C-alpha positions in Angstrom: 0.0 0.0 0.0 1.0 3.6 -0.4 2.9 5.2 2.5 0.9 7.4 4.9 4.1 9.2 5.9 4.3 12.9 5.5 5.4 14.0 2.0 8.0 16.6 2.8 8.9 19.0 -0.1 5.4 18.7 -1.6 4.0 21.7 -3.4 0.5 20.3 -2.7 -1.1 20.7 0.8 -0.4 17.6 3.0 -4.1 17.1 3.7 -4.8 16.7 0.0 -1.9 14.2 -0.5 -3.2 12.3 2.5 -6.6 12.0 1.0 -5.1 10.8 -2.3 -3.0 8.2 -0.5 -6.2 6.9 1.2 -7.8 6.6 -2.2 -4.9 4.5 -3.4 -5.1 2.3 -0.4 -8.9 1.9 -0.7 -8.4 0.9 -4.3 -5.8 -1.8 -3.3 -8.2 -3.2 -0.8 -11.3 -3.2 -3.0 -9.8 -4.5 -6.2 -7.1 -6.9 -4.8 -9.2 -10.0 -5.7 -9.2 -8.9 -9.3 -5.5 -8.6 -9.7 -3.5 -11.4 -11.4 0.2 -11.0 -10.9 0.0 -10.1 -7.2 -2.3 -13.0 -6.5 -0.7 -15.8 -8.5 3.0 -15.0 -7.7 4.7 -15.0 -4.3 5.5 -11.4 -3.3 9.0 -10.2 -2.3 10.1 -6.7 -1.3 13.8 -6.2 -2.0 14.0 -2.6 -0.7 14.3 0.8 -2.4 18.1 0.5 -2.7 17.9 -2.4 -5.1 18.0 -1.7 -8.9 19.2 -5.2 -9.9 17.8 -8.2 -8.1 20.6 -10.9 -8.2 19.5 -14.4 -7.4 22.2 -17.1 -6.7 21.4 -20.6 -7.7 23.2 -23.5 -6.0 23.3 -26.8 -7.8 25.0 -30.0 -6.6 27.3 -31.3 -9.3 28.6 -34.4 -7.5 28.6 -36.3 -4.2 25.8 -37.7 -2.0 25.0 -38.5 1.6 24.9 -42.2 2.5 26.0 -44.8 5.0 29.7 -44.7 5.5 31.8 -47.5 7.2 33.9 -46.6 10.2 37.2 -45.1 9.1 36.0 -44.5 5.6 35.6 -41.0 4.0 32.2 -40.0 2.6 31.8 -38.6 -0.9 32.5 -34.9 -1.0 29.7 -32.6 -2.1 30.6 -30.3 -5.0 28.4 -27.5 -6.0 28.2 -24.9 -8.8 26.7 -21.5 -8.4 25.0 -19.3 -11.0 23.7 -15.8 -10.7 20.4 -14.7 -12.3 19.8 -11.0 -12.6 16.5 -9.1 -12.8 16.2 -5.3 -13.3 13.6 -3.2 -11.4 11.4 -1.1 -13.7 9.3 2.0 -13.1 5.6 1.7 -13.9 4.0 5.1 -13.6 1.2 7.4 -14.8 -0.4 10.6 -13.4 -2.6 13.6 -13.8 -2.7 17.4 -13.5 -4.6 19.4 -11.0 -5.1 23.2 -11.1 -4.3 25.5 -8.2 -7.9 26.7 -8.2 -9.1 23.1 -7.7 -6.7 22.6 -4.8 -8.2 25.6 -3.1 -11.7 24.1 -3.1 -13.0 22.0 -0.2 -13.8 19.1 -2.6 -10.6 19.5 -4.5 -9.0 16.2 -3.5 -12.2 14.3 -4.2 -12.3 15.6 -7.7 -9.3 13.5 -8.6 -10.6 10.2 -7.2 -11.6 9.0 -10.7 -8.2 9.8 -12.1 -6.4 8.0 -9.3 -8.6 4.9 -9.7 -7.9 4.9 -13.4 -4.1 5.3 -12.9 -4.2 2.4 -10.4 -6.1 0.3 -12.9 -3.5 1.0 -15.6 -0.6 0.3 -13.3 -2.0 -3.1 -12.2 -3.0 -3.9 -15.8 0.7 -3.4 -16.8 1.8 -5.7 -14.0 -0.6 -8.4 -15.1 0.2 -8.1 -18.8 3.9 -8.5 -18.2 3.5 -11.3 -15.7 1.5 -13.2 -18.3 3.3 -12.2 -21.5 6.6 -10.8 -20.4 8.3 -8.0 -22.4 10.8 -9.1 -25.0 12.1 -5.5 -25.4 13.2 -5.6 -21.7 14.2 -9.3 -21.7 11.4 -10.3 -19.3 9.9 -13.7 -19.8 6.3 -14.2 -18.7 4.3 -17.3 -18.0 3.3 -17.7 -21.6 6.9 -17.7 -22.9 8.2 -20.0 -20.2 5.4 -22.5 -20.7 5.8 -22.5 -24.5 9.5 -23.1 -24.2 9.2 -25.9 -21.6 11.2 -28.8 -23.1 9.5 -31.3 -20.8 6.4 -31.1 -23.1 3.1 -29.4 -23.7 -0.4 -30.2 -24.9 -1.0 -29.3 -28.5 -4.1 -28.6 -30.5 -6.2 -31.6 -31.6 -4.7 -31.4 -35.1 -1.2 -30.7 -33.9 2.0 -32.6 -34.8 3.6 -33.7 -31.5 7.4 -33.8 -31.2 9.4 -35.0 -28.2 7.1 -35.5 -25.2 4.3 -33.3 -26.6 0.8 -34.7 -26.9 -2.4 -33.5 -28.6 -5.5 -32.6 -26.6 -8.5 -35.0 -26.4 -10.7 -32.6 -28.2 -11.3 -28.8 -28.5 -12.7 -27.4 -25.2 -15.2 -25.3 -27.0 -16.7 -28.3 -28.8 -19.1 -31.0 -27.6 -19.0 -34.7 -27.7 -17.4 -37.7 -26.1 -13.8 -36.7 -27.2 -13.8 -33.6 -25.1 -11.8 -34.3 -21.9 -10.2 -31.3 -20.2 -9.4 -33.5 -17.2 -7.1 -35.7 -19.2 -5.5 -32.7 -21.0 -4.7 -31.1 -17.6 -3.5 -34.3 -16.2 -1.1 -34.7 -19.1 0.1 -31.1 -18.7 0.8 -31.7 -15.0 3.1 -34.6 -16.0 5.2 -32.1 -17.9 5.8 -29.9 -14.8 9.2 -29.8 -13.2 8.5 -32.5 -10.4 9.9 -30.1 -7.7 6.6 -28.2 -8.0 2.9 -28.9 -7.4 0.2 -27.7 -9.7 -1.6 -24.8 -8.0 -3.8 -23.1 -10.7 -4.9 -22.8 -14.3 -4.7 -19.5 -16.0 -6.7 -18.8 -19.2 -9.1 -16.4 -20.8 -12.7 -16.3 -19.6 -14.2 -18.4 -22.4 -11.6 -21.1 -21.9 -12.2 -21.2 -18.2 -16.0 -21.3 -18.7 -15.6 -24.4 -21.0 -14.5 -26.3 -17.9 -18.1 -26.1 -16.6 -19.2 -28.3 -19.5 -20.4 -31.7 -18.5 -19.0 -35.1 -19.1 -21.0 -38.1 -20.4 -22.6 -38.5 -17.0 -23.7 -34.8 -16.9 -21.0 -33.9 -14.2 -19.2 -30.6 -14.8 -15.5 -31.2 -15.5 -14.6 -28.5 -13.1 -16.2 -30.5 -10.2 -13.3 -33.0 -10.2 -10.5 -31.2 -12.0 -9.9 -29.1 -8.9 -8.5 -32.2 -7.2 -5.6 -32.1 -9.6 -4.7 -28.8 -8.0 -5.1 -30.0 -4.4 -8.5 -28.2 -4.0 -11.6 -29.5 -2.2 -14.8 -30.1 -4.2 -16.5 -26.8 -4.8 -13.3 -24.8 -4.4 -12.8 -22.9 -7.7 -9.8 -20.8 -6.7 -7.6 -22.8 -9.1 -9.6 -21.3 -12.1 -7.9 -18.0 -12.8 -9.3 -15.8 -15.5 -7.0 -13.4 -17.3 -7.7 -11.0 -20.2 -4.1 -11.2 -21.2 -3.6 -14.9 -22.1 -3.8 -16.0 -25.7 -7.3 -17.0 -26.5 -7.8 -20.8 -26.4 -4.7 -21.5 -24.3 -4.5 -22.5 -20.7 -1.4 -22.6 -18.4 -0.8 -24.9 -15.5 1.2 -22.9 -12.8 2.7 -23.6 -9.4 2.8 -21.2 -6.5 6.4 -21.2 -5.3 9.1 -18.6 -4.9 11.5 -21.1 -6.4 9.4 -21.1 -9.6 8.6 -17.4 -10.0 8.0 -14.2 -8.0 6.5 -10.7 -8.1 9.3 -8.5 -6.9 9.0 -4.9 -5.7 11.7 -2.3 -4.9 9.3 0.5 -4.2 5.6 0.1 -3.7 3.0 2.3 -5.3 3.1 5.8 -4.0 2.5 9.4 -5.0 5.2 11.7 -6.3 3.9 15.2 -5.5 7.0 17.3 -5.4 6.8 18.8 -8.9 6.6 22.6 -9.0 3.7 24.6 -10.4 3.7 24.7 -14.2 2.3 27.3 -16.6 -1.4 27.9 -16.2 -1.3 27.1 -12.5 -1.2 23.3 -13.0 0.6 20.8 -10.8 1.7 17.4 -12.1 0.9 14.4 -9.7 2.6 11.1 -10.5 1.7 7.7 -9.1 4.5 5.1 -9.6 6.2 2.0 -8.4 9.5 0.2 -9.0 9.0 -3.5 -9.7 9.7 -6.5 -11.8 6.2 -8.0 -12.2 7.6 -11.5 -12.8 11.0 -13.1 -12.1 10.9 -16.6 -13.5 13.5 -18.8 -11.8 12.3 -22.3 -13.0 10.7 -22.0 -16.5 9.8 -25.7 -16.6 7.4 -25.2 -13.7 4.9 -23.8 -16.3 3.0 -25.9 -18.9 1.1 -24.8 -21.9 -2.2 -26.4 -23.0 -3.8 -25.6 -26.4 -7.5 -26.1 -26.0 -8.1 -25.6 -29.7 -8.9 -27.9 -32.6 -6.1 -26.6 -34.8 
């Protein structure tokens, strides 16, 4: 949430800034269930001094622990270390307010709509990058990681499998006995890095809704697919809708900081120390410093094409 500390050096009255900060925090509370990146990825705050998040990976290259006879020497453990670096990026937008509006009793309230819109745009940017990445910045998202997973993926019905890939049992938007999302998701889970457990399925709304179709016994597929994600019957929290996933594709994801994280250097806050511009206008900026997704284990994510071709 935005800081409620006093904004020293501000050209805007403190009571106005305080009201705007409260608007930001209200937005975070009210719309948190609708966010994607912040809900499906473990959160980590690295502190405002960090511009590059460096992750050290330790891998055992040889040696093991075991029963050793008296007087004998155990196998030595040898490790190799690699460093993975992720840059923090500024996501920001803002609005202008005129000095006459600041003088009005309802001045702060007048900008509630602008603040809510800025917040929506910032979170939409987070969510888009978490799903699709940003190739211009070298950020890999869930879609890219899953598509490149060499362990395998589920292709369209008319696809041509190579390696471990398999085709789906039938397009999810179709009807008939060949439609079997349960089997498709079960196959996808087999392609996950075995260090991770399936936690959720991310897809566009239409694809998610197809899971409520019924099998040959008129039982909705969603009623028993949830068990694959460790959920009790009736718990639909594993079904995650996103407007940013490619239409007709679904992605099996884990929830583990070893797989991927949402990393923040500076949380969303108001920058209000800009001087008055011509016309008596003040620029107010809302911004954060973050990497919306740091993927550490790409093979933890699996792609399912739910299409016919």
